[in-house]
Backbone bond lengths (Angstrom), bond angles and torsions (degrees), N, CA, C in turn:
res aa  C-N    CA-C-N  psi(-1)  N-CA   C-N-CA  omega(-1)  CA-C   N-CA-C  phi
1 M - - - 1.475 - - 1.530 104.38 -
2 R 1.369 111.57 147.66 1.405 121.01 175.73 1.547 111.43 -112.16
3 S 1.276 112.40 129.88 1.494 115.22 -179.49 1.457 118.04 -66.42
4 I 1.270 122.94 141.81 1.528 124.43 -177.06 1.482 112.32 -106.08
5 W 1.368 117.56 -6.51 1.448 119.71 -179.01 1.523 107.28 -163.43
6 T 1.341 117.06 149.07 1.496 121.56 175.56 1.513 107.83 -137.60
7 G 1.315 109.06 141.84 1.509 114.99 179.61 1.524 107.51 -176.71
8 A 1.272 115.80 -137.50 1.504 121.29 -179.12 1.471 108.66 -148.23
9 I 1.355 115.55 159.18 1.417 125.95 168.12 1.489 103.91 -93.23
10 G 1.297 112.86 134.01 1.593 117.54 172.72 1.481 106.13 -104.57
11 F 1.355 119.09 117.05 1.395 131.06 -170.31 1.478 105.76 -129.09
12 G 1.534 117.62 81.87 1.389 117.45 -169.13 1.455 109.79 64.90
13 L 1.382 117.18 -131.83 1.500 125.29 174.05 1.329 111.69 -87.27
14 V 1.385 123.79 2.37 1.396 127.51 -179.13 1.581 111.49 -87.69
15 N 1.258 115.39 127.54 1.513 114.75 -179.55 1.617 107.14 -114.98
16 I 1.364 115.84 122.75 1.532 120.32 -175.44 1.541 106.08 -116.41
17 P 1.323 112.72 101.63 1.539 114.45 177.17 1.577 110.36 -62.49
18 I 1.368 116.68 132.74 1.392 120.20 -179.36 1.572 113.21 -140.87
19 K 1.372 111.96 165.64 1.484 118.76 171.61 1.522 104.81 -118.13
20 M 1.262 114.48 145.98 1.533 120.98 177.01 1.510 113.05 -108.48
21 Y 1.302 115.44 135.46 1.445 123.33 177.59 1.626 114.16 -123.37
22 S 1.217 115.16 146.63 1.446 112.60 175.66 1.542 109.63 -71.93
23 A 1.409 114.79 136.81 1.371 120.44 -177.85 1.480 110.45 -94.78
24 T 1.280 127.44 -4.83 1.377 132.71 -173.59 1.586 111.49 -129.03
25 Q 1.292 115.19 153.62 1.455 120.50 172.88 1.560 107.43 -143.34
26 G 1.308 115.96 149.13 1.379 121.07 -173.99 1.541 108.37 -71.53
27 S 1.370 117.14 152.40 1.445 121.96 176.29 1.552 109.59 -110.10
28 E 1.278 115.53 -6.31 1.500 119.36 -178.09 1.481 109.40 -73.07
29 I 1.383 117.71 153.35 1.472 126.34 178.79 1.539 107.21 -78.34
30 S 1.305 121.45 140.23 1.372 130.07 175.65 1.578 110.32 -80.44
31 L 1.259 125.32 109.15 1.414 120.23 177.45 1.612 107.99 -118.45
32 D 1.322 108.72 146.78 1.503 117.28 -179.01 1.488 104.90 -95.19
33 M 1.355 113.48 152.97 1.521 124.71 170.92 1.426 107.03 -89.54
34 L 1.339 118.96 132.15 1.451 124.29 -172.87 1.579 109.07 -132.27
35 D 1.344 114.01 153.05 1.461 120.27 173.97 1.515 106.73 -72.12
36 K 1.279 120.22 125.52 1.540 125.95 178.88 1.534 111.81 -50.47
37 S 1.405 114.36 -41.56 1.451 118.91 -171.86 1.498 114.84 -68.20
38 D 1.329 120.40 -40.12 1.407 119.11 -175.35 1.567 112.63 -140.28
39 H 1.362 117.02 12.08 1.405 122.99 177.26 1.475 119.72 61.00
40 S 1.343 113.48 28.70 1.474 117.57 175.47 1.460 110.70 -84.58
41 R 1.319 118.13 150.39 1.421 127.14 -172.37 1.535 106.30 -67.21
42 I 1.373 116.16 140.96 1.514 117.68 171.81 1.467 113.46 -91.43
43 K 1.297 115.14 131.97 1.523 118.94 179.30 1.482 106.71 -110.73
44 Y 1.374 115.22 152.93 1.428 121.18 -178.31 1.591 107.95 -111.28
45 Q 1.277 110.76 148.55 1.475 118.44 174.58 1.513 117.59 -125.42
46 R 1.268 116.06 148.19 1.432 119.67 179.41 1.572 107.14 -97.20
47 I 1.361 112.97 112.95 1.381 122.76 -169.37 1.542 112.75 -102.24
48 N 1.300 119.56 134.43 1.476 128.06 176.98 1.576 102.20 -75.72
49 E 1.363 120.16 116.18 1.463 122.46 -175.42 1.460 116.56 -66.72
50 K 1.373 116.82 -16.83 1.433 122.86 174.87 1.499 114.18 -86.14
51 S 1.279 115.36 -53.68 1.519 121.15 -174.85 1.533 109.44 -85.40
52 G 1.264 117.34 -27.27 1.533 119.43 -178.93 1.587 109.40 83.71
53 K 1.348 112.73 3.72 1.581 113.43 -176.15 1.529 109.70 -100.87
54 P 1.425 113.63 147.73 1.492 119.61 177.82 1.435 113.51 -55.75
55 V 1.381 116.39 144.41 1.532 120.05 175.69 1.464 108.53 -121.85
56 E 1.440 112.82 128.71 1.477 120.55 179.83 1.542 110.95 -69.82
57 W 1.437 117.35 152.24 1.335 120.57 179.91 1.467 114.58 -52.13
58 D 1.418 116.93 -40.64 1.471 120.72 -176.81 1.583 113.77 -62.91
59 N 1.368 114.40 -17.93 1.454 116.90 -178.85 1.545 111.75 -101.17
60 I 1.348 116.84 15.03 1.505 121.45 -176.47 1.484 108.49 -106.20
61 V 1.331 113.97 131.66 1.443 118.00 -179.77 1.504 106.49 -128.70
62 K 1.321 120.64 168.02 1.512 127.37 -175.82 1.545 106.18 -104.35
63 G 1.239 119.29 137.98 1.437 120.67 175.84 1.493 111.92 -143.57
64 Y 1.368 115.53 159.86 1.491 123.00 -178.72 1.562 103.25 -122.00
65 K 1.423 115.79 125.17 1.495 118.98 -178.75 1.489 111.72 -79.14
66 L 1.322 115.41 117.09 1.479 121.92 179.68 1.420 113.38 -131.42
67 D 1.405 118.54 117.42 1.444 122.72 -174.96 1.551 111.10 55.85
68 D 1.326 111.67 49.66 1.547 115.02 171.74 1.610 112.76 65.92
69 D 1.309 113.55 15.99 1.536 117.83 174.60 1.488 105.03 -139.02
70 Y 1.352 116.94 163.54 1.423 123.57 177.91 1.434 117.76 -101.05
71 V 1.209 123.30 129.51 1.495 125.99 172.44 1.547 105.20 -94.89
72 I 1.325 116.45 115.40 1.374 125.24 178.31 1.517 118.30 -77.63
73 L 1.383 118.36 126.15 1.388 117.27 -179.34 1.542 117.74 -119.23
74 D 1.314 120.40 142.19 1.471 117.26 -175.94 1.531 104.77 -120.49
75 D 1.348 115.04 -173.15 1.527 119.25 -172.99 1.503 113.14 -62.82
76 K 1.348 119.25 -36.08 1.391 124.84 178.19 1.557 111.25 -63.34
77 D 1.284 118.76 -34.68 1.391 124.00 -179.60 1.619 110.40 -67.15
78 F 1.346 112.94 -40.13 1.471 116.01 -179.21 1.567 106.31 -72.75
79 E 1.318 122.41 -36.98 1.377 120.98 179.30 1.537 113.24 -72.37
80 A 1.251 114.86 -24.90 1.529 119.48 176.54 1.473 110.11 -67.40
81 A 1.330 117.91 -33.98 1.389 121.96 -174.85 1.543 112.35 -70.05
82 N 1.308 118.60 -23.50 1.405 125.98 -177.81 1.582 111.41 -136.95
83 A 1.244 116.64 35.67 1.487 120.62 -172.67 1.451 113.10 -52.32
84 K 1.424 121.60 -42.49 1.478 122.36 -174.69 1.494 110.51 -75.22
85 K 1.383 118.68 -20.81 1.499 119.19 -171.63 1.526 108.57 -105.59
86 T 1.346 120.49 -1.17 1.443 120.13 -170.62 1.535 114.04 -50.93
87 K 1.371 117.82 -41.57 1.380 118.70 -171.39 1.488 111.39 -126.65
88 T 1.313 113.27 28.08 1.476 117.66 179.35 1.625 108.09 -133.67
89 V 1.468 110.17 128.15 1.405 116.66 164.38 1.547 109.43 -86.90
90 E 1.422 112.13 98.13 1.458 117.13 -168.54 1.488 115.21 -90.16
91 I 1.299 126.86 103.68 1.340 125.04 178.93 1.492 113.89 -74.89
92 S 1.442 116.78 125.59 1.450 119.68 -171.51 1.485 106.63 -112.73
93 D 1.322 121.04 -22.94 1.465 121.26 179.74 1.507 113.66 -147.18
94 F 1.294 118.70 160.69 1.467 124.65 167.52 1.467 110.23 -114.89
95 V 1.353 121.59 132.07 1.461 121.23 177.30 1.555 108.05 -137.57
96 A 1.350 114.18 171.65 1.475 119.22 174.41 1.594 104.90 -77.48
97 E 1.354 115.92 139.26 1.387 118.72 -173.82 1.547 108.92 -68.61
98 E 1.254 121.81 -30.72 1.454 125.10 179.88 1.513 114.03 -66.20
99 E 1.319 119.74 -12.15 1.378 125.13 -175.94 1.584 106.99 -83.61
100 I 1.296 123.88 -13.59 1.456 133.54 -175.43 1.480 109.95 -95.99
101 D 1.310 123.05 101.99 1.446 127.60 177.61 1.478 111.00 -57.14
102 S 1.446 114.97 137.76 1.462 118.79 -174.37 1.528 112.04 -63.45
103 I 1.386 120.82 -15.22 1.340 124.20 -178.53 1.565 113.68 -62.28
104 Y 1.393 114.14 -24.63 1.502 121.61 179.32 1.398 110.14 -86.11
105 Y 1.379 123.95 -8.54 1.553 119.26 -178.19 1.578 113.52 -73.32
106 E 1.284 118.26 135.80 1.370 120.68 176.60 1.471 120.14 -121.29
107 T 1.378 122.18 -86.41 1.429 128.57 178.40 1.475 117.10 -120.27
108 P 1.437 114.77 129.48 1.450 117.93 178.70 1.532 113.04 -92.08
109 Y 1.374 110.95 151.59 1.502 120.31 -178.12 1.561 106.74 -142.72
110 Y 1.364 114.41 142.37 1.539 119.65 171.55 1.460 109.78 -86.25
111 L 1.293 116.34 139.74 1.500 122.01 172.98 1.548 110.69 -111.91
112 E 1.352 114.58 129.57 1.422 123.10 -175.11 1.521 108.79 -118.33
113 P 1.345 119.38 130.07 1.503 117.82 -178.72 1.538 110.60 -78.78
114 D 1.341 115.64 147.98 1.403 118.46 166.98 1.548 110.92 -76.20
115 K 1.334 123.25 165.21 1.441 122.33 -172.99 1.532 112.56 -56.40
116 S 1.415 116.26 -29.50 1.404 116.23 -174.57 1.558 107.53 -84.29
117 G 1.325 121.80 -7.39 1.475 116.82 -178.47 1.491 111.20 -118.39
118 V 1.350 116.11 16.49 1.572 120.44 -177.72 1.615 109.09 -57.95
119 R 1.355 114.63 -48.16 1.477 115.29 -170.27 1.657 108.75 -71.10
120 A 1.290 115.95 -42.20 1.533 120.97 175.15 1.460 109.48 -60.42
121 Y 1.393 118.66 -42.94 1.491 121.48 -179.31 1.596 108.81 -58.40
122 A 1.344 117.13 -52.49 1.383 124.15 -178.62 1.554 109.63 -58.42
123 L 1.341 114.59 -39.12 1.539 114.69 178.10 1.405 116.10 -65.75
124 L 1.324 117.79 -42.17 1.506 124.15 175.55 1.530 109.44 -59.31
125 R 1.384 112.21 -46.48 1.491 118.10 -170.30 1.616 104.63 -66.02
126 E 1.253 118.41 -41.73 1.577 119.86 -175.59 1.566 108.02 -73.11
127 A 1.351 115.22 -37.67 1.470 116.06 -178.68 1.547 111.47 -66.59
128 L 1.352 115.00 -29.30 1.525 118.91 -179.09 1.534 105.31 -75.31
129 K 1.348 119.25 -36.85 1.415 123.65 175.31 1.575 113.97 -57.70
130 K 1.340 105.38 -46.50 1.596 115.36 -169.95 1.599 106.84 -73.79
131 T 1.339 116.57 -36.37 1.533 118.79 178.92 1.413 112.31 -88.05
132 K 1.343 124.61 -10.21 1.407 129.50 -176.84 1.570 111.34 54.59
133 K 1.432 113.42 30.49 1.425 117.01 169.41 1.396 119.16 -106.42
134 V 1.370 119.85 173.66 1.509 125.78 173.87 1.484 111.39 -123.90
135 G 1.228 117.13 148.30 1.458 120.37 -178.80 1.544 106.75 -90.97
136 V 1.271 117.67 133.27 1.441 123.92 170.79 1.448 109.33 -95.78
137 A 1.414 117.51 122.68 1.367 120.05 -174.51 1.545 115.95 -138.36
138 S 1.181 118.24 160.02 1.564 122.54 176.38 1.596 108.95 -118.31
139 F 1.267 115.71 146.35 1.428 123.47 178.41 1.532 107.70 -150.57
140 V 1.334 115.52 169.22 1.448 127.09 171.31 1.493 115.14 -123.57
141 M 1.292 115.62 121.76 1.530 120.29 -179.84 1.449 106.02 -140.63
142 R 1.403 109.27 129.82 1.497 115.59 -177.59 1.514 112.99 60.22
143 S 1.290 116.43 41.11 1.483 125.43 175.09 1.557 113.02 59.86
144 K 1.439 112.40 23.28 1.476 115.76 175.52 1.556 105.38 -130.52
145 E 1.443 110.71 130.30 1.377 114.70 174.49 1.516 117.60 -72.83
146 G 1.331 121.39 139.17 1.465 121.08 -170.19 1.544 105.30 -125.05
147 L 1.260 118.98 155.31 1.465 129.42 156.85 1.312 118.77 -104.55
148 A 1.360 120.87 140.39 1.454 117.57 -172.59 1.568 108.55 -155.56
149 I 1.401 115.44 163.61 1.487 118.44 172.95 1.466 99.51 -116.99
150 L 1.393 114.02 151.53 1.463 130.74 172.01 1.422 108.79 -109.45
151 R 1.341 118.63 118.14 1.469 119.46 176.47 1.588 108.13 -139.65
152 P 1.323 111.88 153.75 1.470 111.39 179.04 1.589 113.03 -84.17
153 S 1.343 117.22 148.86 1.386 121.40 -177.95 1.532 107.92 -146.90
154 G 1.432 110.36 91.31 1.464 111.61 -173.17 1.590 104.55 76.36
155 N 1.331 114.62 -136.82 1.495 119.09 176.52 1.447 115.02 -86.60
156 V 1.276 122.87 -4.40 1.408 126.10 -177.84 1.524 115.66 -102.92
157 I 1.320 115.72 146.27 1.544 116.64 174.26 1.595 101.25 -94.64
158 L 1.348 108.25 127.45 1.506 113.07 -176.18 1.561 104.06 -103.90
159 L 1.337 113.89 133.64 1.470 121.04 171.09 1.399 110.26 -100.13
160 N 1.327 121.07 114.52 1.404 122.33 175.78 1.437 114.15 -109.92
161 R 1.359 113.79 114.44 1.478 116.99 -179.07 1.485 111.28 -65.41
162 I 1.360 118.52 136.98 1.474 120.83 -179.96 1.577 107.72 -127.02
163 R 1.351 115.26 154.07 1.405 121.64 -178.43 1.514 110.74 -78.91
164 F 1.370 113.49 150.92 1.514 122.07 175.12 1.515 106.97 -77.65
165 Q 1.237 118.48 152.03 1.488 124.69 -178.54 1.458 111.37 -52.81
166 E 1.343 123.38 -38.11 1.500 126.33 -176.26 1.499 107.65 -71.26
167 E 1.303 123.91 -10.41 1.436 127.27 175.78 1.451 119.09 -80.34
168 I 1.452 112.38 -19.35 1.438 120.05 -177.16 1.548 108.10 -92.71
169 R 1.245 111.02 133.44 1.513 121.04 175.18 1.564 113.53 -82.76
170 G 1.138 112.06 140.20 1.573 117.56 -179.65 1.497 107.11 -74.62
171 Y 1.322 120.83 169.16 1.506 123.93 177.15 1.567 110.87 -126.86
172 D 1.303 116.00 21.28 1.447 123.68 176.01 1.542 114.17 -55.27
173 E 1.292 119.72 -32.32 1.438 124.24 -178.11 1.483 110.01 -85.71
174 L 1.267 122.69 0.17 1.521 118.73 -176.92 1.579 104.59 -93.09
175 N 1.350 109.08 149.65 1.521 116.12 178.28 1.472 110.94 -93.16
176 L 1.346 111.78 95.43 1.495 120.69 -174.72 1.561 110.75 -105.08
177 P 1.312 118.97 144.81 1.502 125.66 178.80 1.510 112.08 -72.40
178 D 1.330 118.51 147.60 1.402 127.32 175.96 1.546 108.91 -81.30
179 A 1.319 119.28 147.45 1.424 122.00 -178.93 1.621 113.30 -64.78
180 P 1.334 115.16 -34.93 1.483 116.02 -174.89 1.562 111.21 -61.61
181 E 1.333 121.75 -15.87 1.423 121.52 -176.34 1.564 111.12 -74.17
182 I 1.342 113.01 -12.66 1.496 114.18 179.92 1.537 115.36 -84.61
183 K 1.229 117.63 130.47 1.484 123.07 175.98 1.428 113.63 -77.59
184 K 1.461 116.92 142.61 1.478 117.93 -176.54 1.508 115.65 -59.21
185 A 1.424 112.86 -34.54 1.517 118.26 -179.03 1.506 110.51 -64.77
186 E 1.443 114.75 -40.88 1.416 122.76 175.67 1.545 111.64 -57.01
187 L 1.324 112.46 -49.42 1.458 121.48 -170.91 1.596 106.71 -62.32
188 D 1.445 110.79 -47.05 1.489 112.92 177.05 1.463 113.94 -57.19
189 M 1.253 116.02 -45.47 1.517 124.91 179.76 1.562 108.65 -56.21
190 A 1.250 113.80 -47.89 1.554 118.96 178.49 1.509 112.09 -60.45
191 I 1.412 116.14 -41.14 1.385 117.99 -176.80 1.580 110.21 -73.97
192 S 1.319 111.92 -26.17 1.604 114.48 172.95 1.488 112.13 -66.40
193 L 1.380 113.68 -38.63 1.485 119.89 -178.65 1.524 106.00 -68.21
194 I 1.281 118.44 -44.01 1.515 121.95 -177.64 1.610 105.85 -60.43
195 D 1.319 115.10 -45.69 1.549 117.89 -177.82 1.553 108.98 -63.24
196 Q 1.444 120.68 -38.72 1.365 121.30 -179.20 1.508 113.15 -64.23
197 L 1.392 115.40 -31.71 1.436 120.41 -177.54 1.537 113.91 -96.32
198 T 1.280 114.45 5.25 1.418 119.23 177.84 1.536 119.46 -77.78
199 S 1.285 118.85 125.87 1.425 123.80 -179.60 1.579 110.93 -145.36
200 K 1.325 110.31 173.51 1.642 110.41 176.15 1.436 105.69 -74.43
201 F 1.425 119.36 139.55 1.430 122.53 179.18 1.547 109.77 -72.07
202 D 1.329 111.57 130.32 1.487 120.24 178.37 1.620 104.92 -129.50
203 I 1.217 118.26 105.40 1.531 118.40 -178.13 1.491 110.79 -62.07
204 S 1.396 118.75 -36.27 1.452 122.21 -174.28 1.586 109.48 -65.27
205 A 1.349 119.70 -9.07 1.445 118.70 -179.25 1.556 108.18 -85.41
206 Y 1.284 121.92 -8.05 1.511 127.95 -175.90 1.510 103.45 -107.32
207 K 1.379 114.69 125.85 1.542 118.56 -177.60 1.617 106.29 -125.05
208 D 1.260 113.60 149.92 1.427 120.57 173.06 1.531 108.94 -80.01
209 T 1.393 114.07 80.88 1.338 119.87 -177.56 1.596 117.85 -64.34
210 Y 1.355 113.37 -31.52 1.459 117.97 178.89 1.410 112.04 -59.02
211 T 1.410 121.06 -51.47 1.469 129.89 178.99 1.496 109.91 -50.73
212 A 1.345 113.63 -50.50 1.586 120.23 -177.61 1.562 107.62 -61.09
213 E 1.344 117.45 -46.08 1.481 118.01 -178.70 1.486 115.96 -67.04
214 L 1.356 113.65 -34.39 1.432 119.34 174.88 1.511 116.84 -65.19
215 M 1.346 111.34 -35.92 1.493 118.90 174.21 1.553 109.17 -67.61
216 R 1.328 119.82 -41.43 1.424 125.74 172.70 1.557 110.55 -56.74
217 V 1.301 120.99 -43.71 1.445 122.54 179.03 1.532 109.67 -65.76
218 I 1.427 113.05 -41.24 1.455 115.28 177.61 1.503 114.24 -56.03
219 H 1.283 115.71 -49.92 1.434 124.15 -177.36 1.474 110.60 -62.82
220 E 1.280 121.50 -42.13 1.448 128.80 176.80 1.553 111.85 -54.61
221 K 1.407 108.84 -49.43 1.562 116.18 -176.31 1.495 106.38 -69.23
222 A 1.377 118.41 -33.20 1.590 118.53 -179.07 1.648 106.72 -66.57
223 K 1.231 115.51 -26.06 1.494 117.54 176.87 1.498 115.31 -92.93
224 G 1.362 115.40 9.09 1.439 120.65 172.76 1.563 113.02 85.59
225 K 1.332 114.15 7.67 1.433 117.07 179.60 1.520 112.53 -87.25
226 T 1.387 117.87 157.50 1.472 120.81 177.06 1.501 108.85 -109.64
227 P 1.401 112.51 109.04 1.485 119.83 -177.40 1.523 110.23 -59.86
228 V 1.312 118.01 141.45 1.467 122.09 177.57 1.479 107.65 -101.17
229 A 1.264 117.50 119.09 1.591 122.77 173.28 1.443 110.89 -67.44
230 P 1.437 112.22 132.32 1.520 114.37 177.12 1.463 112.73 -67.44
231 K 1.247 117.66 152.77 1.476 126.95 -178.85 1.601 106.67 -71.38
232 M 1.417 111.37 134.20 1.490 114.84 -178.59 1.629 103.62 -66.77
233 K 1.336 113.63 133.21 1.462 119.86 170.97 1.408 110.05 -90.79
234 V 1.391 116.13 123.43 1.461 125.85 -179.97 1.538 105.15 -103.23
235 V 1.434 109.46 120.24 1.421 117.35 179.09 1.498 108.84 -88.25
236 A 1.286 120.69 108.99 1.474 119.68 -177.31 1.564 111.83 -110.62
237 N 1.332 115.38 133.73 1.400 120.41 176.91 1.549 115.45 -94.40
238 N 1.290 119.15 128.73 1.486 116.13 -173.50 1.540 109.36 -82.73
239 T 1.339 112.99 -8.17 1.456 113.88 -177.54 1.578 106.53 -144.80
240 T 1.392 116.35 151.54 1.392 124.11 178.17 1.586 110.22 -96.93
241 D 1.372 112.03 1.90 1.498 117.61 -178.95 1.407 110.55 -70.29
242 L 1.365 124.10 116.05 1.437 122.71 -179.77 1.572 116.05 -62.88
243 M 1.308 117.88 -40.32 1.469 121.21 179.27 1.616 104.13 -63.02
244 A 1.272 118.65 -42.63 1.501 114.14 -176.08 1.452 110.25 -65.77
245 Q 1.337 117.03 -34.36 1.532 120.17 179.81 1.503 108.48 -64.64
246 L 1.332 115.98 -46.85 1.469 119.46 -175.52 1.551 110.09 -64.85
247 K 1.353 118.85 -39.07 1.480 120.88 179.57 1.506 107.30 -68.01
248 A 1.318 121.70 -40.38 1.483 121.06 176.99 1.499 112.33 -63.67
249 S 1.414 113.08 -31.60 1.562 111.93 -179.14 1.529 107.36 -75.64
250 L 1.251 122.12 -30.02 1.477 124.67 176.85 1.620 111.64 -64.82
251 N 1.300 110.63 -26.50 1.554 114.72 -178.41 1.554 108.88 -93.63
252 T 1.337 120.51 -4.85 1.390 124.86 -179.15 1.648 107.86 -85.29
253 K 1.430 109.30 135.89 1.499 111.02 176.77 1.508 109.89 -71.10
254 R 1.409 111.99 148.69 1.365 117.34 -177.43 1.543 116.20 -68.79
255 K 1.381 120.06 131.66 1.390 119.79 -179.78 1.535 110.59 -86.59
256 K 1.260 115.43 155.91 1.489 120.85 176.75 1.416 108.96 -80.27
257 A 1.440 114.59 145.39 1.437 122.77 177.84 1.517 112.56 -64.39
258 S 1.344 119.33 144.44 1.435 120.91 -178.06 1.529 108.96 -123.66
């Protein structure tokens, strides 16, 4: 693995030099866009909207429109906005992980200590395990300030980027049902169905079947075969009675995860 960021964890007055690695990788297939006529690859250009001419990357700058004019920003401006935090994952608070709603979770990263920070890294990891707390921290990566939690996962400290409150949209405009509309018998039956389908979570039981099937189609076409698309399965309910549907669900054999 190649590190994508280097810096340090700020833990009180303790400084832990670390390297950051992406903890995830895409499972989707990389496809190129081609010209239908001769299968040549499509290239994209950055066009000046006034002149209509292409602009090279070296001649592109970033700007913010303010009072009908642009304020141009460069790398030093972005660094100046977060100068103290640029290379530090600064822990400001420790909280119980269950207090953080899953809607805030975004991207996970692995943190690896440099040689000089091994002992302090291990100390923080074990302290988090013992207290069952996570550290809430801020850091700057690629000129953007981020909020994250630090938590132990096996022998590694995992940094999970989380969203700021202002990034979460409200749901006040949605038309949602009130709880009193639910009948007790229906609720009891729904709970029974949940109990029947409850098991210990095993992520390895869930597979990206679409990617595998798409690769099968690609290989078949490469061999000159014409893949046959499966027929769409339409699930039809013979009744709109909720209790009847729940009872039928309880009598249905459990399907394997896919």
